Backbone as a printed PyTorch tensor [residue, N CA C, xyz], in Angstrom:
tensor([[[ -5.6510,  -9.2550,   1.3180],
         [ -4.8550,  -9.7100,   0.1690],
         [ -5.1500, -11.1860,  -0.1160]],

        [[ -5.3770, -11.4920,  -1.3910],
         [ -5.6850, -12.8710,  -1.7640],
         [ -4.4640, -13.7720,  -1.5580]],

        [[ -4.7370, -15.0410,  -1.3090],
         [ -3.6660, -16.0050,  -1.0790],
         [ -2.7120, -16.0570,  -2.2660]],

        [[ -3.2470, -15.9990,  -3.4950],
         [ -2.3900, -16.0680,  -4.6790],
         [ -1.4530, -14.8610,  -4.7550]],

        [[ -1.9010, -13.6870,  -4.2860],
         [ -1.0500, -12.5000,  -4.2870],
         [  0.0460, -12.6230,  -3.2360]],

        [[ -0.3000, -13.1590,  -2.0780],
         [  0.7090, -13.4070,  -1.0400],
         [  1.7630, -14.3750,  -1.5710]],

        [[  1.2930, -15.4100,  -2.2680],
         [  2.2110, -16.4000,  -2.8220],
         [  3.0940, -15.7690,  -3.9070]],

        [[  2.4960, -14.9110,  -4.7400],
         [  3.2680, -14.2600,  -5.8070],
         [  4.4030, -13.4350,  -5.2310]],

        [[  4.1350, -12.7320,  -4.1500],
         [  5.1730, -11.9110,  -3.5230],
         [  6.2680, -12.7690,  -2.9120]],

        [[  5.8710, -13.8780,  -2.3060],
         [  6.8650, -14.8050,  -1.7460],
         [  7.7120, -15.4100,  -2.8690]],

        [[  7.0720, -15.6990,  -3.9990],
         [  7.7810, -16.2420,  -5.1620],
         [  8.8020, -15.2280,  -5.6760]],

        [[  8.4140, -13.9590,  -5.7470],
         [  9.3380, -12.9030,  -6.1620],
         [ 10.5490, -12.8660,  -5.2370]],

        [[ 10.3150, -12.9160,  -3.9310],
         [ 11.4240, -12.9200,  -2.9730],
         [ 12.3450, -14.1210,  -3.1890]],

        [[ 11.7610, -15.2840,  -3.4690],
         [ 12.5650, -16.4840,  -3.7370],
         [ 13.4420, -16.2920,  -4.9700]],

        [[ 12.8860, -15.7000,  -6.0280],
         [ 13.6370, -15.4900,  -7.2720],
         [ 14.8020, -14.5310,  -7.0480]],

        [[ 14.5480, -13.4740,  -6.2830],
         [ 15.6170, -12.5240,  -5.9730],
         [ 16.7000, -13.1960,  -5.1340]],

        [[ 16.2940, -13.9960,  -4.1510],
         [ 17.2820, -14.7090,  -3.3400],
         [ 18.1240, -15.6520,  -4.2030]],

        [[ 17.4820, -16.3270,  -5.1460],
         [ 18.2030, -17.2630,  -6.0160],
         [ 19.2490, -16.5570,  -6.8710]],

        [[ 18.8900, -15.4230,  -7.4630],
         [ 19.8490, -14.7490,  -8.3500],
         [ 20.9570, -14.0840,  -7.5400]],

        [[ 20.6510, -13.6130,  -6.3360],
         [ 21.6920, -13.0430,  -5.4740],
         [ 22.6600, -14.1370,  -5.0350]],

        [[ 22.1340, -15.3030,  -4.6760],
         [ 23.0030, -16.4380,  -4.3230],
         [ 23.8960, -16.8280,  -5.5000]],

        [[ 23.3250, -16.7940,  -6.7030],
         [ 24.0950, -17.1280,  -7.9060],
         [ 25.2120, -16.1110,  -8.1210]],

        [[ 24.9000, -14.8350,  -7.9340],
         [ 25.9230, -13.7890,  -8.0460],
         [ 27.0350, -14.0120,  -7.0100]],

        [[ 26.6520, -14.2790,  -5.7700],
         [ 27.6590, -14.4980,  -4.7190],
         [ 28.5600, -15.6810,  -5.0480]],

        [[ 27.9780, -16.7400,  -5.6350],
         [ 28.7770, -17.8950,  -6.0430],
         [ 29.7240, -17.5220,  -7.1830]],

        [[ 29.2280, -16.7000,  -8.1250],
         [ 30.0790, -16.2510,  -9.2380],
         [ 31.2810, -15.4720,  -8.7220]],

        [[ 31.0710, -14.6570,  -7.6870],
         [ 32.1680, -13.8840,  -7.1080],
         [ 33.1960, -14.8080,  -6.4570]],

        [[ 32.7150, -15.8530,  -5.7850],
         [ 33.6250, -16.8160,  -5.1380],
         [ 34.3870, -17.6290,  -6.1860]],

        [[ 33.6650, -18.1310,  -7.1870],
         [ 34.2640, -19.0050,  -8.1970],
         [ 35.1760, -18.2440,  -9.1660]],

        [[ 34.8770, -16.9540,  -9.4020],
         [ 35.6530, -16.1000, -10.3210],
         [ 35.8220, -16.7300, -11.7020]],

        [[ 34.7370, -17.3060, -12.2160],
         [ 34.7860, -17.9380, -13.5300],
         [ 34.4280, -16.9620, -14.6600]],

        [[ 34.2300, -15.6970, -14.3500],
         [ 33.8200, -14.7030, -15.3470],
         [ 34.9820, -13.7700, -15.6810]],

        [[ 34.8190, -13.0160, -16.7460],
         [ 35.7750, -11.9700, -17.1260],
         [ 35.0100, -10.6590, -17.2890]],

        [[ 35.6330,  -9.5390, -16.9480],
         [ 34.9260,  -8.2590, -17.0040],
         [ 34.6830,  -7.7730, -18.4360]],

        [[ 35.3060,  -8.4260, -19.4200],
         [ 35.0240,  -8.0450, -20.8110],
         [ 33.9000,  -8.8960, -21.4200]],

        [[ 33.2570,  -9.7290, -20.6030],
         [ 32.1400, -10.5410, -21.0920],
         [ 30.9970,  -9.6650, -21.5880]],

        [[ 30.1860, -10.2480, -22.4510],
         [ 28.9510,  -9.6170, -22.8930],
         [ 27.8510,  -9.8820, -21.8630]],

        [[ 26.7820,  -9.1190, -21.9840],
         [ 25.6540,  -9.2500, -21.0520],
         [ 25.1520, -10.6870, -20.9510]],

        [[ 24.9550, -11.3420, -22.1060],
         [ 24.3970, -12.6930, -22.0980],
         [ 25.3250, -13.7140, -21.4500]],

        [[ 26.6310, -13.4420, -21.4870],
         [ 27.5840, -14.3410, -20.8320],
         [ 27.3390, -14.3770, -19.3250]],

        [[ 27.1950, -13.1940, -18.7440],
         [ 26.9040, -13.1210, -17.3060],
         [ 25.5590, -13.7770, -16.9950]],

        [[ 24.5670, -13.5100, -17.8310],
         [ 23.2200, -14.0390, -17.5770],
         [ 23.2060, -15.5600, -17.6120]],

        [[ 23.9120, -16.1440, -18.5820],
         [ 23.9530, -17.6100, -18.6770],
         [ 24.6460, -18.2240, -17.4650]],

        [[ 25.7090, -17.5710, -17.0040],
         [ 26.4050, -18.0910, -15.8200],
         [ 25.4880, -18.0480, -14.5980]],

        [[ 24.8120, -16.9180, -14.3950],
         [ 23.9200, -16.7970, -13.2400],
         [ 22.7720, -17.7950, -13.3300]],

        [[ 22.2050, -17.9420, -14.5140],
         [ 21.1040, -18.8970, -14.6930],
         [ 21.5620, -20.3180, -14.3790]],

        [[ 22.7510, -20.6630, -14.8180],
         [ 23.3070, -21.9950, -14.5360],
         [ 23.4030, -22.2200, -13.0280]],

        [[ 23.9560, -21.2250, -12.3240],
         [ 24.0860, -21.3540, -10.8730],
         [ 22.7220, -21.4360, -10.1860]],

        [[ 21.7470, -20.6690, -10.6850],
         [ 20.3950, -20.7300, -10.1100],
         [ 19.8440, -22.1470, -10.2250]],

        [[ 19.8920, -22.7060, -11.4270],
         [ 19.2780, -24.0140, -11.6640],
         [ 20.0220, -25.1660, -11.0010]],

        [[ 21.3070, -24.9650, -10.7070],
         [ 22.0910, -25.9970, -10.0370],
         [ 21.9580, -25.9370,  -8.5150]],

        [[ 21.3410, -24.8720,  -8.0060],
         [ 21.3110, -24.6860,  -6.5530],
         [ 20.2740, -25.5850,  -5.8930]],

        [[ 20.5740, -25.9870,  -4.6680],
         [ 19.6270, -26.7880,  -3.8860],
         [ 18.3650, -25.9960,  -3.5740]],

        [[ 18.5050, -24.6800,  -3.4140],
         [ 17.3410, -23.8510,  -3.1030],
         [ 16.3330, -23.8640,  -4.2560]],

        [[ 16.8150, -23.8100,  -5.4920],
         [ 15.8860, -23.8380,  -6.6310],
         [ 15.1550, -25.1710,  -6.6940]],

        [[ 15.8570, -26.2460,  -6.3640],
         [ 15.2110, -27.5660,  -6.3330],
         [ 14.1940, -27.6440,  -5.1970]],

        [[ 14.5850, -27.1470,  -4.0290],
         [ 13.6830, -27.1890,  -2.8670],
         [ 12.4220, -26.3610,  -3.1160]],

        [[ 12.5790, -25.2390,  -3.8150],
         [ 11.4480, -24.3500,  -4.0760],
         [ 10.6880, -24.7350,  -5.3440]],

        [[ 11.2650, -25.6350,  -6.1540],
         [ 10.6110, -26.0300,  -7.4050],
         [ 10.6110, -24.9270,  -8.4470]],

        [[ 11.6670, -24.0940,  -8.4560],
         [ 11.7520, -22.9550,  -9.3700],
         [ 12.7830, -23.2450, -10.4520]],

        [[ 12.4120, -22.9700, -11.7000],
         [ 13.3090, -23.1100, -12.8460],
         [ 13.5470, -21.7460, -13.4730]],

        [[ 14.7710, -21.5130, -13.9210],
         [ 15.1450, -20.2530, -14.5660],
         [ 15.5320, -20.5150, -16.0220]],

        [[ 15.0020, -19.6930, -16.9250],
         [ 15.3820, -19.7500, -18.3430],
         [ 15.8920, -18.3880, -18.7740]],

        [[ 16.7970, -18.3730, -19.7510],
         [ 17.3040, -17.1090, -20.2790],
         [ 16.8090, -16.8930, -21.7060]],

        [[ 16.8810, -15.6120, -22.1360],
         [ 16.5030, -15.2250, -23.5010],
         [ 15.1300, -15.7820, -23.8590]],

        [[ 14.1600, -15.5220, -23.0300],
         [ 12.8230, -16.0760, -23.2100],
         [ 11.9400, -15.1390, -24.0310]],

        [[ 11.2970, -15.6640, -25.0650],
         [ 10.3630, -14.8640, -25.8630],
         [  9.0790, -14.6190, -25.0740]],

        [[  8.5020, -13.4490, -25.2630],
         [  7.2650, -13.0730, -24.5890],
         [  6.1310, -13.0810, -25.6000]],

        [[  5.2790, -14.0840, -25.5110],
         [  4.1580, -14.2200, -26.4470],
         [  3.1460, -13.1210, -26.2070]],

        [[  2.5610, -12.6150, -27.2810],
         [  1.5590, -11.5550, -27.1730],
         [  0.3610, -11.8790, -28.0450]],

        [[ -0.8270, -11.8590, -27.4320],
         [ -2.0530, -12.0880, -28.1980],
         [ -2.4380, -10.8880, -29.0470]],

        [[ -1.8360,  -9.7400, -28.7750],
         [ -2.2020,  -8.5250, -29.5120],
         [ -1.4310,  -8.3990, -30.8190]],

        [[ -0.3340,  -9.1330, -30.9480],
         [  0.4610,  -9.0610, -32.1780],
         [ -0.2180,  -9.8490, -33.2940]],

        [[ -0.0490,  -9.3730, -34.5170],
         [ -0.5580, -10.0920, -35.6840],
         [  0.2520, -11.3740, -35.8680]],

        [[ -0.4210, -12.5170, -35.8080],
         [  0.2800, -13.7910, -35.8650],
         [  0.3520, -14.3000, -37.3010]],

        [[  1.1660, -13.5910, -38.0730],
         [  1.4300, -13.9890, -39.4520],
         [  2.8020, -14.6460, -39.5170]],

        [[  3.1110, -15.2150, -40.6580],
         [  4.3760, -15.9280, -40.8260],
         [  5.5540, -15.0760, -40.3530]],

        [[  6.3860, -15.6770, -39.5120],
         [  7.5740, -15.0010, -39.0010],
         [  7.3380, -14.1680, -37.7590]],

        [[  6.1110, -14.1760, -37.2160],
         [  5.8110, -13.3210, -36.0620],
         [  6.6650, -13.6670, -34.8490]],

        [[  7.0060, -14.9630, -34.6930],
         [  7.7370, -15.3930, -33.5020],
         [  9.1300, -14.7660, -33.4410]],

        [[  9.7390, -14.5390, -34.6110],
         [ 11.0710, -13.9400, -34.6360],
         [ 11.0510, -12.4790, -34.1980]],

        [[  9.8780, -11.8630, -34.2220],
         [  9.7560, -10.4480, -33.8610],
         [  9.3300, -10.2450, -32.4090]],

        [[  9.0430, -11.3330, -31.7060],
         [  8.6060, -11.2040, -30.3220],
         [  9.7400, -10.6600, -29.4500]],

        [[  9.3950,  -9.8190, -28.4590],
         [ 10.4400,  -9.3460, -27.5430],
         [ 10.9810, -10.4920, -26.7050]],

        [[ 12.2570, -10.3690, -26.3390],
         [ 12.8960, -11.3690, -25.4830],
         [ 13.3160, -10.6990, -24.1880]],

        [[ 13.0860, -11.3740, -23.0910],
         [ 13.5540, -10.8870, -21.7960],
         [ 14.6700, -11.7970, -21.3160]],

        [[ 15.5810, -11.2440, -20.5320],
         [ 16.7970, -11.9870, -20.1880],
         [ 16.5510, -13.2000, -19.2970]],

        [[ 15.6940, -13.0530, -18.2900],
         [ 15.4170, -14.1610, -17.3770],
         [ 13.9110, -14.3180, -17.1830]],

        [[ 13.4520, -15.5570, -17.1750],
         [ 12.1180, -15.8500, -16.6590],
         [ 12.2500, -17.0090, -15.6740]],

        [[ 11.6390, -16.8370, -14.5000],
         [ 11.5810, -17.8650, -13.4720],
         [ 10.1480, -18.3750, -13.4320]],

        [[  9.9730, -19.6730, -13.2580],
         [  8.6000, -20.1590, -13.1960],
         [  8.4640, -21.3200, -12.2230]],

        [[  7.2320, -21.4640, -11.7280],
         [  6.8950, -22.4960, -10.7620],
         [  5.3930, -22.7340, -10.8410]],

        [[  4.9800, -23.9710, -10.6510],
         [  3.5490, -24.3010, -10.6160],
         [  3.1430, -24.5270,  -9.1670]],

        [[  2.0540, -23.8630,  -8.7750],
         [  1.5190, -23.9800,  -7.4140],
         [  0.0050, -23.9640,  -7.4790]],

        [[ -0.6210, -24.9810,  -6.9090],
         [ -2.0900, -25.0990,  -6.8890],
         [ -2.6910, -24.8760,  -8.2910]],

        [[ -2.1200, -25.5840,  -9.2620],
         [ -2.5860, -25.5620, -10.6530],
         [ -2.5120, -24.1680, -11.2760]],

        [[ -1.6360, -23.3270, -10.7490],
         [ -1.3440, -22.0300, -11.3660],
         [  0.1520, -21.9740, -11.6640]],

        [[  0.5060, -21.3760, -12.8050],
         [  1.9150, -21.1940, -13.1460],
         [  2.2970, -19.7500, -12.8440]],

        [[  3.2780, -19.5820, -11.9810],
         [  3.7540, -18.2570, -11.6150],
         [  5.0400, -17.9510, -12.3770]],

        [[  5.1400, -16.7090, -12.8630],
         [  6.3360, -16.2680, -13.5800],
         [  6.9160, -15.0310, -12.9070]],

        [[  8.2390, -14.9040, -12.9850],
         [  8.9030, -13.6620, -12.5660],
         [  9.9990, -13.3710, -13.5760]],

        [[ 10.1760, -12.0820, -13.8970],
         [ 11.0420, -11.6770, -15.0060],
         [ 12.1640, -10.7610, -14.5330]],

        [[ 13.3150, -10.8810, -15.1800],
         [ 14.4470,  -9.9970, -14.9100],
         [ 15.0790,  -9.5800, -16.2300]],

        [[ 15.3500,  -8.2950, -16.3530],
         [ 16.0520,  -7.7570, -17.5160],
         [ 17.4060,  -7.2480, -17.0440]],

        [[ 18.4760,  -7.6210, -17.7400],
         [ 19.8360,  -7.2920, -17.3120],
         [ 20.5180,  -6.3620, -18.3190]],

        [[ 21.3730,  -5.4940, -17.7790],
         [ 22.1740,  -4.5980, -18.6130],
         [ 23.5490,  -4.4280, -17.9690]],

        [[ 24.5820,  -4.3230, -18.8140],
         [ 25.9270,  -4.0100, -18.3260],
         [ 25.9830,  -2.5320, -17.9380]],

        [[ 26.7970,  -2.2280, -16.9300],
         [ 26.9600,  -0.8480, -16.4760],
         [ 28.4330,  -0.5540, -16.1920]],

        [[ 28.8300,   0.6850, -16.4700],
         [ 30.1280,   1.2120, -16.0480],
         [ 29.8960,   2.6280, -15.5390]],

        [[ 30.5820,   2.9610, -14.4520],
         [ 30.3510,   4.2620, -13.8130],
         [ 30.5100,   5.4250, -14.7900]],

        [[ 31.4980,   5.3650, -15.6770],
         [ 31.7940,   6.5080, -16.5420],
         [ 31.3430,   6.3050, -17.9870]],

        [[ 30.4350,   5.3620, -18.2050],
         [ 29.9360,   5.1070, -19.5620],
         [ 28.4610,   5.5010, -19.6470]],

        [[ 28.2170,   6.6890, -20.1990],
         [ 26.8430,   7.1920, -20.2980],
         [ 25.9990,   6.3850, -21.2620]],

        [[ 26.6270,   5.8060, -22.2850],
         [ 25.8620,   5.0060, -23.2500],
         [ 25.2490,   3.7750, -22.5860]],

        [[ 26.0240,   3.1170, -21.7200],
         [ 25.4950,   1.9470, -21.0160],
         [ 24.3850,   2.3470, -20.0430]],

        [[ 24.5650,   3.4800, -19.3860],
         [ 23.5210,   3.9470, -18.4560],
         [ 22.2600,   4.3350, -19.2240]],

        [[ 22.4320,   4.9370, -20.3820],
         [ 21.2780,   5.2840, -21.2180],
         [ 20.5670,   4.0160, -21.6890]],

        [[ 21.3280,   2.9870, -22.0570],
         [ 20.7250,   1.7130, -22.4720],
         [ 19.9840,   1.0660, -21.2980]],

        [[ 20.5150,   1.2190, -20.0910],
         [ 19.8580,   0.6800, -18.9030],
         [ 18.4500,   1.2760, -18.7650]],

        [[ 18.3490,   2.5790, -19.0650],
         [ 17.0430,   3.2590, -18.9820],
         [ 16.1600,   2.8920, -20.1730]],

        [[ 16.6850,   3.1200, -21.3850],
         [ 15.8470,   3.0250, -22.5870],
         [ 15.5340,   1.5930, -23.0030]],

        [[ 16.4880,   0.6830, -22.7880],
         [ 16.2990,  -0.6970, -23.2360],
         [ 16.0410,  -1.6530, -22.0630]],

        [[ 16.0060,  -1.0930, -20.8600],
         [ 15.7290,  -1.8950, -19.6760],
         [ 14.5080,  -1.3920, -18.9500]],

        [[ 14.7010,  -0.3290, -18.1710],
         [ 13.6010,   0.2360, -17.3900],
         [ 12.3770,   0.5410, -18.2480]],

        [[ 12.6330,   1.1410, -19.4130],
         [ 11.5200,   1.5910, -20.2600],
         [ 10.6430,   0.4250, -20.7300]],

        [[ 11.2300,  -0.7280, -20.8720],
         [ 10.4440,  -1.8860, -21.3150],
         [  9.4800,  -2.3520, -20.2290]],

        [[  9.8190,  -2.0750, -18.9840],
         [  8.8690,  -2.3280, -17.8930],
         [  7.8460,  -1.2060, -17.7910]],

        [[  8.3300,   0.0470, -17.7960],
         [  7.4180,   1.1710, -17.5570],
         [  6.4150,   1.3510, -18.6870]],

        [[  6.7650,   0.9040, -19.8950],
         [  5.8200,   0.9600, -21.0190],
         [  4.9240,  -0.2830, -21.0670]],

        [[  5.1770,  -1.2050, -20.1410],
         [  4.4360,  -2.4670, -20.0280],
         [  4.6500,  -3.3850, -21.2320]],

        [[  5.7860,  -3.1810, -21.9290],
         [  6.1890,  -4.1320, -22.9630],
         [  6.5790,  -5.4580, -22.3060]],

        [[  7.1920,  -5.3620, -21.1190],
         [  7.5390,  -6.5300, -20.3270],
         [  6.5730,  -6.6490, -19.1480]],

        [[  6.2450,  -7.8880, -18.7440],
         [  5.4760,  -8.0700, -17.5060],
         [  6.3140,  -7.6210, -16.3060]],

        [[  5.6710,  -7.4850, -15.1760],
         [  6.3650,  -6.9600, -13.9970],
         [  7.5000,  -7.8730, -13.5620]],

        [[  8.6060,  -7.2400, -13.2080],
         [  9.7760,  -7.9720, -12.7560],
         [ 10.7710,  -7.0020, -12.1620]],

        [[ 12.0620,  -7.2520, -12.3430],
         [ 13.0740,  -6.3350, -11.8070],
         [ 14.2250,  -6.1930, -12.7870]],

        [[ 15.0480,  -5.1800, -12.5270],
         [ 16.2360,  -4.9070, -13.3270],
         [ 17.4780,  -5.4590, -12.6320]],

        [[ 18.4070,  -5.9970, -13.4400],
         [ 19.7310,  -6.3810, -12.9610],
         [ 20.7640,  -5.5260, -13.6750]],

        [[ 21.6760,  -4.9480, -12.9230],
         [ 22.7930,  -4.2220, -13.5160],
         [ 24.0770,  -4.9810, -13.2500]],

        [[ 24.8390,  -5.2670, -14.3130],
         [ 26.1360,  -5.9280, -14.1560],
         [ 27.2090,  -4.8390, -14.1780]],

        [[ 27.6990,  -4.4500, -13.0040],
         [ 28.6790,  -3.3690, -12.9090],
         [ 30.0820,  -3.9030, -13.2220]],

        [[ 30.6930,  -3.3560, -14.2720],
         [ 31.9910,  -3.8440, -14.7460],
         [ 33.1360,  -2.8940, -14.4400]],

        [[ 32.8060,  -1.6170, -14.1910],
         [ 33.8300,  -0.6320, -13.8050],
         [ 33.1890,   0.3900, -12.8850]],

        [[ 33.9450,   0.7920, -11.8320],
         [ 33.4980,   1.8880, -10.9890],
         [ 32.7180,   1.4510,  -9.7660]],

        [[ 31.9490,   2.3940,  -9.2470],
         [ 31.2370,   2.2560,  -7.9800],
         [ 29.7340,   2.1900,  -8.2380]],

        [[ 29.0590,   1.2910,  -7.5180],
         [ 27.6280,   1.0790,  -7.7570],
         [ 26.7950,   2.3280,  -7.4700]],

        [[ 27.0690,   2.9850,  -6.3300],
         [ 26.2410,   4.1340,  -5.9680],
         [ 26.4750,   5.3080,  -6.9200]],

        [[ 27.7240,   5.5150,  -7.3350],
         [ 28.0110,   6.5890,  -8.3010],
         [ 27.3900,   6.2740,  -9.6590]],

        [[ 27.3630,   5.0020, -10.0050],
         [ 26.7200,   4.5950, -11.2590],
         [ 25.2240,   4.8530, -11.1910]],

        [[ 24.6310,   4.5210, -10.0370],
         [ 23.2070,   4.8260,  -9.8220],
         [ 22.9500,   6.3200,  -9.9500]],

        [[ 23.8540,   7.1520,  -9.4070],
         [ 23.7060,   8.6050,  -9.5110],
         [ 23.7320,   9.0560, -10.9690]],

        [[ 24.5640,   8.3900, -11.7710],
         [ 24.6250,   8.7120, -13.2020],
         [ 23.3280,   8.3680, -13.9220]],

        [[ 22.7400,   7.2320, -13.5650],
         [ 21.4360,   6.8560, -14.1280],
         [ 20.3940,   7.9010, -13.7330]],

        [[ 20.4260,   8.3080, -12.4690],
         [ 19.4670,   9.3080, -11.9940],
         [ 19.6390,  10.6440, -12.7020]],

        [[ 20.8860,  11.0300, -12.9840],
         [ 21.1290,  12.2920, -13.7010],
         [ 20.4710,  12.2660, -15.0770]],

        [[ 20.5420,  11.1110, -15.7420],
         [ 19.9100,  10.9870, -17.0590],
         [ 18.3830,  11.0300, -16.9320]],

        [[ 17.8410,  10.4000, -15.8980],
         [ 16.3880,  10.4470, -15.6870],
         [ 15.9270,  11.8760, -15.4080]],

        [[ 16.7040,  12.6060, -14.6190],
         [ 16.3680,  14.0050, -14.3220],
         [ 16.4620,  14.8490, -15.5890]],

        [[ 17.4720,  14.5710, -16.4060],
         [ 17.6080,  15.2650, -17.6960],
         [ 16.3810,  15.0240, -18.5730]],

        [[ 15.7910,  13.8340, -18.4440],
         [ 14.5840,  13.4830, -19.1990],
         [ 13.3060,  13.9970, -18.5260]],

        [[ 13.4990,  14.7880, -17.4500],
         [ 12.3540,  15.3040, -16.6720],
         [ 11.5260,  14.1740, -16.0390]],

        [[ 12.2270,  13.1680, -15.5850],
         [ 11.6010,  12.0380, -14.8910],
         [ 12.1080,  11.9780, -13.4530]],

        [[ 12.1230,  13.1550, -12.8170],
         [ 12.6810,  13.2840, -11.4660],
         [ 12.0390,  12.3300, -10.4680]],

        [[ 10.7470,  12.0820, -10.6240],
         [ 10.0300,  11.2310,  -9.6680],
         [ 10.3440,   9.7490,  -9.8640]],

        [[ 11.0980,   9.4050, -10.9310],
         [ 11.3520,   8.0010, -11.2550],
         [ 12.7840,   7.5650, -10.9550]],

        [[ 13.5270,   8.3920, -10.1950],
         [ 14.9320,   8.0730,  -9.9230],
         [ 15.0530,   6.8600,  -9.0030]],

        [[ 16.2370,   6.2500,  -9.0210],
         [ 16.5190,   5.0820,  -8.1900],
         [ 16.9120,   5.5300,  -6.7860]],

        [[ 16.3420,   4.8850,  -5.7720],
         [ 16.6530,   5.1870,  -4.3770],
         [ 17.1430,   3.9320,  -3.6710]],

        [[ 18.2340,   4.0740,  -2.9320],
         [ 18.8120,   2.9520,  -2.1920],
         [ 17.8720,   2.5310,  -1.0720]],

        [[ 17.6550,   1.2330,  -0.9520],
         [ 16.8760,   0.6860,   0.1550],
         [ 17.6190,  -0.5180,   0.7270]],

        [[ 17.3530,  -0.8270,   1.9700],
         [ 18.0010,  -1.9930,   2.5790],
         [ 17.2920,  -3.2670,   2.1230]],

        [[ 18.0670,  -4.3200,   1.9670],
         [ 17.5150,  -5.6020,   1.5420],
         [ 18.2870,  -6.7150,   2.2390]],

        [[ 17.6050,  -7.7940,   2.5580],
         [ 18.2280,  -8.9030,   3.2780],
         [ 19.3510,  -9.5690,   2.4960]],

        [[ 19.2300,  -9.5900,   1.1650],
         [ 20.1280, -10.4300,   0.3690],
         [ 21.2100,  -9.6690,  -0.3830]],

        [[ 20.9730,  -8.3980,  -0.7210],
         [ 21.8990,  -7.7030,  -1.6210],
         [ 22.1710,  -6.2930,  -1.1140]],

        [[ 23.4310,  -5.8560,  -1.2360],
         [ 23.8480,  -4.5420,  -0.7420],
         [ 23.3380,  -3.4240,  -1.6520]],

        [[ 23.5710,  -3.5520,  -2.9490],
         [ 23.1960,  -2.4860,  -3.8940],
         [ 21.8020,  -2.7700,  -4.4480]],

        [[ 20.8000,  -2.4290,  -3.6320],
         [ 19.3940,  -2.6730,  -3.9640],
         [ 18.6790,  -1.3260,  -3.9970]],

        [[ 18.0150,  -1.0530,  -5.1150],
         [ 17.3630,   0.2350,  -5.3180],
         [ 15.9290,   0.0150,  -5.7830]],

        [[ 15.1000,   1.0300,  -5.5620],
         [ 13.7480,   0.9990,  -6.1060],
         [ 13.4740,   2.3210,  -6.8070]],

        [[ 12.6620,   2.2580,  -7.8500],
         [ 12.1800,   3.4600,  -8.5360],
         [ 10.6630,   3.3690,  -8.6180]],

        [[ 10.0190,   4.5150,  -8.6770],
         [  8.5580,   4.5690,  -8.6810],
         [  8.0790,   5.1760,  -9.9940]],

        [[  7.1040,   4.5190, -10.6280],
         [  6.6650,   4.9280, -11.9690],
         [  5.1440,   5.0240, -12.0210]],

        [[  4.6240,   6.0220, -12.7600],
         [  3.1780,   6.2730, -12.7580],
         [  2.3160,   5.0710, -13.1390]],

        [[  2.7250,   4.3270, -14.1700],
         [  1.8620,   3.2470, -14.6640],
         [  2.0230,   1.9410, -13.9060]],

        [[  3.2440,   1.6490, -13.4690],
         [  3.5120,   0.3060, -12.9260],
         [  3.8260,   0.2970, -11.4400]],

        [[  4.0360,   1.4640, -10.8510],
         [  4.3950,   1.5090,  -9.4280],
         [  5.8810,   1.2510,  -9.2300]],

        [[  6.2060,   0.3930,  -8.2720],
         [  7.6050,   0.1580,  -7.8840],
         [  8.3130,  -0.7800,  -8.8600]],

        [[  9.5320,  -0.3810,  -9.2690],
         [ 10.4290,  -1.2530, -10.0340],
         [ 11.6850,  -1.4440,  -9.1970]],

        [[ 12.1060,  -2.7110,  -9.0410],
         [ 13.2700,  -3.0340,  -8.2220],
         [ 14.5140,  -3.1600,  -9.1020]],

        [[ 15.6570,  -2.7780,  -8.5140],
         [ 16.9340,  -2.7950,  -9.2300],
         [ 17.9870,  -3.4480,  -8.3490]],

        [[ 18.7000,  -4.4330,  -8.8880],
         [ 19.8140,  -5.0660,  -8.1880],
         [ 21.0660,  -4.8220,  -9.0180]],

        [[ 22.0630,  -4.1680,  -8.4290],
         [ 23.3130,  -3.9330,  -9.1480],
         [ 24.3770,  -4.8690,  -8.5940]],

        [[ 24.8640,  -5.7530,  -9.4600],
         [ 25.8630,  -6.7570,  -9.0850],
         [ 27.2520,  -6.2610,  -9.4800]],

        [[ 28.1190,  -6.1320,  -8.5020],
         [ 29.4660,  -5.5900,  -8.7140],
         [ 30.4090,  -6.7160,  -9.1480]],

        [[ 30.7880,  -6.6660, -10.4300],
         [ 31.7270,  -7.6600, -10.9860],
         [ 33.1170,  -7.0550, -11.1850]],

        [[ 33.4220,  -5.9530, -10.4930],
         [ 34.6770,  -5.2320, -10.7730],
         [ 35.8930,  -5.8390, -10.0970]],

        [[ 35.7190,  -6.7770,  -9.1680],
         [ 36.8460,  -7.2060,  -8.3450],
         [ 37.5260,  -8.4880,  -8.7870]],

        [[ 37.2450,  -8.9340, -10.0030],
         [ 37.8950, -10.1710, -10.4670],
         [ 39.3230,  -9.8760, -10.8870]],

        [[ 40.2760, -10.3990, -10.1470],
         [ 41.6940, -10.1350, -10.4170],
         [ 42.3340, -11.1840, -11.3220]],

        [[ 41.5500, -12.2000, -11.7520],
         [ 42.1170, -13.2690, -12.5990],
         [ 42.4400, -12.7510, -13.9810]]])
């Protein structure tokens, strides 16, 4: 394995650790509300990431709502407004190379099939179709249980005859609800489900 690939994987691990730390801080601080929109949660997490000592020590910056430039698109007047946006991009420069890592976030509720469908069609699908560069999915769980919500996502994937692409629970050092799915074109896609259901404020 090339040194740059080893570094890329370490960078991915750093980005996941940063966003998990940000989530854990959000749970402690309880500055969020469960009726927030997706971007509200994302901005809070991004703020915590960029304020953390770990992000400074690692030299990693996080941006939200980042446009994804494409050389294949026709660059006529107004093209920039049509570019896809991804929720998070993390970046760092190492040995005169700029490394990026991407995260797409969606709200989830255990008993809301529309949100689970959006998680697949407007989240996972953007990775599996290679509209987005490789990264991971974030689920903001607002009602219910993470594992049951994952089962609901899997039921929809099976309904779509995508049985081989279901989410499977795996152990992870930083996060409890960590899943992976396997896809023909892109291989492994990682999923982190953040449980925001316990805010009593």
